[in-house]
Steps between C-alpha positions, in 0.01 A plus 500: 500500500135409520243759600253242633329597817653359813427514867686418817177432685257237386137580591356292782230359273763358266694353791184328620431360153858382465522336842166326447610368161832383641332310782258328262777407259753388761345342810321210322840357406561416865263204468760343269741470793339171598287390204616233256789260525858612539677492165814303421663831407456632854650178635797558269543852639507363855741218412735753337484727804573205731799410286642850548431497874662155533806603301434269207654578162233709332544508120744206531351221712151653506316590177380861504373671184487865613755777565647530853287787631195276473642293785475793740123510452481129583754481781332761721159323513679166544702641790184630666320166473654173390192300400317521167165639630677775690727578205197526272328742740799734542598491133141557383461797736816649350367460147160637602665810652703573187197452277307735728772764453475471121124545525545799730727665240239448229224638722710805589579576137132471413389739773769765530436741210218753486508557125308178436258279687601216726652235272490164671494294182873411522452385861184310413653311208817424695288369789299281262824372345638400839163346585530285187833381638371473858573127520869557430583861588571437869700183433738649244754777548444680167326788677830580674709592192194662342448725805872580520500595132202727553679659796808557283303678226307712750829605662657574162213716380483679835864608480670231711725320248745364759225320691342392171827334397519307826137389472528372143825315580328325790201422276721344230696313766172354625368385163670570171226667294540854653840511328297584187410834658858609568590624146173698485568659838857581394372666181251702705772610744736584212240734355445658838865593528836399652375521859215252458705276271797468735287454810292229338815309405648542847176377656497197274860423591421526872205266461712249309799497740376198700457302177863556407617439858336159542608388153844423646362198685144445367461424126156658490509550121434127466128576535508603133594148400180363651290711264724449197425126513124536522265394223165647398295579810136406456373857520725639227374594155715229347374224729138613474501479120661156509247380756217637289643302209511195727119499493518418128779246523825697540732293724544673836509422872403709803760427769612620842868602483686607817243751630297594196294351218645465151369388163747248364535283193686507166342825378558675834862387508566650156331827596694575821799664331298709247266607782794624705638693203164667431456576869840666535457686171154633589616608845806681365289667231252621761783620720655685208171676426459601864857630539472693173178660621650580840794675330251712300281573798459855631640425844784754468313811606672831559460443874679167524471477877153649516164352583442186288228499240196290598492355149839336534383203706228372262720584199784292640256224593405471132867474402569236766204298379646463151795267575343314792184423301712362215701303754185344647307450176773307318659327799538122464464480879192717547341441841166643623671718763677693223181704470594660831802654327275678251208609717656805679632653176180422313301679771729804495490510119128569522590840645687590180322776309512625142667813384272734311682422177481122555142385534563127461826437691360437845200317353736247338683453829172455685386235251820305558461539875141375478633188328751450783229515764266278300781245464545507877129454564507184285763330717259348759323312219798268460720558807488378766286203402516123518520496121818710509670224698410228249451677166249766400183402317416662166291783648765609748769462236314743273480748790874458561577566132274807511681627810833468323366667185387797712847531652665496156255759368569720803877474446464604137245772575714659772812507282308649209333762719829605661680530166215709357478718810869588525545560130298815549609814676650382831586845631202519727457286810268198497334676790371762257257248357 
């Protein structure tokens, strides 16, 4: 168990600093409630919600490319107000509130411990990352599963595995990517002992019950088929390299397909299958590294039900980053909003500290995290833009390729850092850094 200094009472000066930072980093996003045009994606959310409210055959007669729990987040705003402007307002307020909660968690973690100064860098970088995505953050629902995943990990590391299981099941039932976190959470709970392990599984089962119940009359698993048939989305590493080659004569087209932009052509068509294989392989490799590290982690203290170690949360954040960064970096369907999946864990990973016998471990993680944030900050250069709707020019294409290279470097750097870190003596808690 860590011997880091803790306190139940945060000094008033720190509270003032934290509240002030939170206000500055959160309130400006309210101007996005009305600015800019309403995206086609938001219209799709409303149309899907109306289909459910009207009793139409969702997943059968109505195309819907997300898991069933996503519908709940659309149906409620649609039931409150039926028109598109009203739906946008209610939905955007919901997203703003969840993003504000994530920022509040980061502020609290940066202010709560007396053994070091106020550390608002994670909050600052997360706020800048969401600012870079300001044109899309309130009109996409990616913040919802990201916030639910953060809630699940906070609950798990605070000794509430049952609630954590429910939260991560709801997150994965809202958008699929949080399913990557489940094996890591299970490995953590296994190391903690039978109580945490069994309660996490029970919580996950409770959270998944509605999915199994509705499967008797709603074939919701058909959403997977929508993505299986997709080509190379324009923002992916594969598409960006092809489009860069297009500037020197490589045959390629920039086309709108369903609700996204793809790079098509003979080269792109031949690359779809290899890209999917590499993507799945890289994701599984990252997941294997993270699960292996979680099984070696020092979570199983002598006081299994005791006060959690403050180092567990950033340590787990690093492990969670490994598979999800590989998933994003190599994805053939990489969209700009995927950066919102990475930002909370990247911010928390900055709180990871070195052990005395490992002077480069956290530094390697922080370098990879810096690449993740830099990649996010590059997004506004090419998206949204008029050029993204018709085909990026050479300058923006180079920036897109650079963004993707940063993501790939971060995926490799995180895996390498985690393997090196957990090869060493793992008997002490990450909180002892």
